[in-house]
C-alpha positions as CSV (number, residue, x, y, z in Angstrom):
1,X,0.0,0.0,0.0
2,X,1.5,3.3,-1.1
3,X,1.8,6.3,1.2
4,X,-1.3,8.5,1.7
5,X,-2.0,11.8,3.4
6,X,0.8,14.2,4.3
7,X,3.7,11.8,4.5
8,X,5.0,11.1,1.0
9,X,8.2,9.3,-0.1
10,X,11.0,11.6,-1.3
11,X,13.6,10.2,-3.6
12,X,15.6,13.4,-3.8
13,X,16.7,15.9,-6.4
14,X,19.7,14.7,-8.3
15,X,22.6,17.0,-8.7
16,X,21.0,19.8,-6.6
17,X,24.0,22.0,-6.8
18,X,24.0,21.9,-10.6
19,X,20.2,22.6,-10.6
20,X,20.7,25.6,-8.4
21,X,23.5,26.8,-10.5
22,X,21.4,26.7,-13.7
23,X,18.6,28.7,-12.1
24,X,21.1,31.1,-10.5
25,X,22.9,31.7,-13.8
26,X,19.6,32.3,-15.6
27,X,18.5,34.8,-12.9
28,X,21.7,36.7,-13.0
29,X,21.9,36.8,-16.8
30,X,18.3,38.1,-17.0
31,X,18.9,40.7,-14.3
32,X,22.0,41.9,-16.2
33,X,20.1,42.0,-19.5
34,X,17.4,44.1,-18.0
35,X,19.9,46.4,-16.3
36,X,21.8,47.0,-19.5
37,X,18.6,47.6,-21.5
38,X,17.3,50.1,-18.9
39,X,20.6,52.1,-18.9
40,X,21.0,52.2,-22.7
41,X,17.6,51.9,-24.4
42,X,17.0,55.7,-24.6
43,X,20.2,56.5,-26.3
44,X,20.8,53.2,-28.2
45,X,17.4,51.6,-28.5
46,X,18.2,49.1,-31.3
47,X,21.5,47.7,-29.9
48,X,20.0,47.6,-26.4
49,X,17.0,45.7,-27.7
50,X,19.2,43.2,-29.6
51,X,21.4,42.7,-26.5
52,X,18.3,42.2,-24.3
53,X,17.0,39.5,-26.7
54,X,20.4,37.8,-26.9
55,X,20.9,37.7,-23.2
56,X,17.3,36.8,-22.6
57,X,17.8,33.8,-24.8
58,X,20.8,32.7,-22.8
59,X,18.9,33.2,-19.5
60,X,16.0,31.1,-21.0
61,X,18.5,28.3,-21.8
62,X,19.7,28.2,-18.2
63,X,16.2,28.2,-16.9
64,X,15.2,25.4,-19.3
65,X,18.2,23.3,-18.4
66,X,17.4,23.7,-14.7
67,X,13.7,22.8,-15.3
68,X,14.7,19.8,-17.4
69,X,17.0,18.5,-14.6
70,X,14.2,18.8,-12.1
71,X,11.8,17.0,-14.5
72,X,14.5,14.3,-14.9
73,X,14.6,13.8,-11.1
74,X,10.9,14.1,-10.4
75,X,9.4,12.3,-13.4
76,X,11.8,10.7,-15.9
77,X,13.9,8.6,-13.7
78,X,10.8,6.8,-12.4
79,X,9.8,6.1,-16.0
80,X,13.3,4.7,-16.8
81,X,13.2,2.6,-13.6
82,X,9.9,1.1,-14.5
83,X,11.1,0.3,-18.0
84,X,14.2,-1.4,-16.7
85,X,12.3,-3.5,-14.2
86,X,9.6,-4.4,-16.7
87,X,12.4,-5.6,-19.1
88,X,13.7,-7.9,-16.4
89,X,10.2,-9.7,-16.3
90,X,10.3,-10.4,-12.5
91,X,8.2,-13.4,-11.5
92,X,7.9,-12.2,-7.9
93,X,10.0,-14.8,-6.1
94,X,13.5,-13.5,-7.0
95,X,16.3,-12.4,-4.8
96,X,17.3,-8.9,-6.1
97,X,20.5,-7.0,-5.4
98,X,20.5,-3.2,-5.8
99,X,24.0,-1.9,-5.8
100,X,24.1,1.8,-4.7
101,X,20.5,1.9,-3.4
102,X,20.6,5.6,-2.5
103,X,17.1,6.8,-1.4
104,X,15.5,3.6,-2.7
105,X,14.6,4.3,-6.3
106,X,15.3,0.8,-7.7
107,X,15.2,-1.0,-4.4
108,X,11.5,0.0,-3.8
109,X,10.5,-0.3,-7.4
110,X,11.7,-3.9,-7.4
111,X,10.2,-4.7,-4.1
112,X,6.8,-3.5,-5.4
113,X,7.0,-6.2,-8.0
114,X,7.8,-9.0,-5.7
115,X,5.6,-11.4,-3.8
116,X,7.8,-13.9,-1.9
117,X,11.0,-12.4,-3.2
118,X,13.2,-9.9,-1.3
119,X,15.5,-7.0,-2.3
120,X,18.9,-6.3,-0.7
121,X,20.3,-2.8,-1.1
122,X,23.9,-1.9,-0.8
123,X,24.3,1.7,0.4
124,X,27.2,3.6,-1.2
125,X,26.1,7.1,-0.3
126,X,25.0,7.1,3.3
127,X,21.3,7.5,2.4
128,X,20.1,4.2,4.0
129,X,17.9,5.9,6.6
130,X,16.0,7.8,3.8
131,X,15.6,4.6,1.8
132,X,14.2,2.8,4.8
133,X,11.8,5.7,5.4
134,X,10.7,5.6,1.8
135,X,10.2,1.8,1.9
136,X,8.0,2.2,4.9
137,X,5.9,4.9,3.3
138,X,5.6,2.8,0.1
139,X,4.5,-0.2,2.1
140,X,7.4,-2.5,1.2
141,X,9.6,-2.3,4.3
142,X,9.2,-6.0,5.0
143,X,10.6,-6.9,1.5
144,X,13.8,-4.9,1.7
145,X,17.1,-4.8,3.7
146,X,19.9,-2.4,3.3
147,X,23.5,-3.2,4.1
148,X,26.4,-0.6,4.2
149,X,29.2,-1.0,1.7
150,X,32.3,-1.6,3.8
151,X,34.6,-1.7,0.7
152,X,34.5,-2.8,-2.9
153,X,34.1,-6.4,-1.9
154,X,30.5,-7.5,-1.4
155,X,29.9,-9.8,1.6
156,X,27.5,-12.1,-0.2
157,X,28.4,-15.6,-1.5
158,X,28.7,-16.4,-5.1
159,X,25.5,-17.1,-7.0
160,X,23.1,-15.7,-4.4
161,X,20.9,-13.3,-6.4
162,X,18.6,-13.8,-9.4
163,X,18.7,-10.1,-10.4
164,X,21.2,-7.3,-10.0
165,X,20.4,-3.7,-10.6
166,X,22.1,-0.3,-10.1
167,X,20.9,3.2,-11.0
168,X,22.8,6.5,-11.0
169,X,25.4,5.3,-8.4
170,X,28.5,3.9,-9.9
171,X,29.7,7.0,-11.8
172,X,30.0,8.7,-8.4
173,X,32.9,6.5,-7.4
174,X,36.0,8.4,-8.5
175,X,38.4,5.5,-8.7
176,X,38.2,3.4,-11.9
177,X,39.6,0.3,-10.2
178,X,36.9,0.5,-7.5
179,X,34.2,0.9,-10.1
180,X,35.5,-2.2,-12.0
181,X,35.6,-4.2,-8.8
182,X,32.1,-3.4,-7.8
183,X,30.7,-4.3,-11.2
184,X,32.7,-7.6,-11.0
185,X,31.3,-8.2,-7.5
186,X,27.8,-7.5,-8.7
187,X,28.3,-10.1,-11.5
188,X,29.9,-12.6,-9.1
189,X,26.9,-12.8,-6.7
190,X,24.5,-13.5,-9.6
191,X,23.2,-17.0,-10.1
192,X,23.9,-18.7,-13.4
193,X,21.3,-17.3,-15.8
194,X,20.9,-14.3,-13.5
195,X,20.2,-10.9,-15.2
196,X,21.8,-7.6,-14.5
197,X,21.0,-4.0,-15.5
198,X,23.0,-0.9,-14.7
199,X,21.5,2.6,-15.5
200,X,23.9,5.6,-15.4
201,X,24.7,8.9,-16.9
202,X,28.3,8.1,-17.6
203,X,30.8,5.3,-17.9
204,X,28.4,2.7,-19.3
205,X,30.9,1.6,-21.9
206,X,33.3,0.9,-19.1
207,X,30.8,-1.2,-17.2
208,X,30.0,-3.2,-20.4
209,X,33.7,-3.9,-21.0
210,X,34.1,-5.1,-17.4
211,X,31.2,-7.4,-17.7
212,X,32.4,-8.9,-20.9
213,X,35.8,-9.5,-19.4
214,X,34.1,-11.2,-16.4
215,X,32.4,-13.6,-18.7
216,X,28.9,-12.1,-19.0
217,X,26.7,-13.0,-21.9
218,X,24.4,-10.8,-24.0
219,X,26.0,-7.6,-22.9
220,X,24.1,-4.7,-24.4
221,X,24.1,-1.0,-24.1
222,X,20.8,0.8,-24.7
223,X,20.4,3.8,-27.0
224,X,21.0,7.1,-25.2
225,X,18.3,9.1,-23.6
226,X,19.1,12.6,-22.5
227,X,18.3,13.1,-18.8
228,X,19.9,15.7,-16.5
229,X,21.3,17.1,-19.7
230,X,23.6,14.0,-20.1
231,X,23.3,11.0,-22.4
232,X,22.0,8.2,-20.1
233,X,22.2,4.5,-21.0
234,X,21.4,1.1,-19.5
235,X,23.9,-1.8,-19.6
236,X,22.2,-5.2,-19.5
237,X,23.8,-8.6,-19.3
238,X,23.2,-12.2,-18.4
239,X,25.4,-14.6,-16.4
C-alpha cells in the first residue's frame, strides 16, 4: 500500500548544486540583461534591444536546463526505472540486489513487483535511513534490507541473487579500479542465468567492458536518452 496523506516518499533531487547553478545563472543573466537595457535603451534603442533579446535567450537556456533537470529527477527517472524493471520480467519470487541503493529508487521499485522475493540494497552514499523511510511509506519495508558497503568487496556468497540492478550510483565512485571491482562483484553474486541492469549517466561503456571481461553473456548498451542534460544509458547482461 502506497503512502497517503501528508507523508510522501521523497527520492531526492539529483545534482541539486547543478540545478541551483542553472537557475542562478539564468536569474543573474536576465537581471544583467534588464539592467543593460534600462541604462541604454533611450540612447541606443536598437542595440539595447538586440542585446536584451540575446541575453534573454541565454537566460532562458539556463532556466530550461534547470527545469529539465528537475523533471528528470521528479518524473523521468521513475519512467526509466519502471522500463528497466519491466524488461527484467520479474516473476515475484526473486532475490534482487540493488548496488548503490541511495534513497531507494530501484530498491523500492523492485520490491513492489515481488511477492515472496526480497531485495537487498547496498548503500554507497549514506542514504540508507532515507531509503528505509521511503520503503516504509511505500508499504514494502518487509521486503527490503539495506547493508552498508564496507569496501568494494560485497559480503554475499557467489550465486546468491537472481537479479542485479544499479541506478545512478557507480559513476559517483572516483576510482576506476573501485568501479570495476564493484561491477565484477555484482556479477559474481548473480546465479547462473541471472540478469543484470546498470543505468547511469556516464561510464556505461566501461561497465559493459568489465562485464564482458568477467564472462557475462548478452552484454548490451541501450540507446542514449538525455536526462539531466547528459546521455544516459542502461547496460544489461546475463550470467
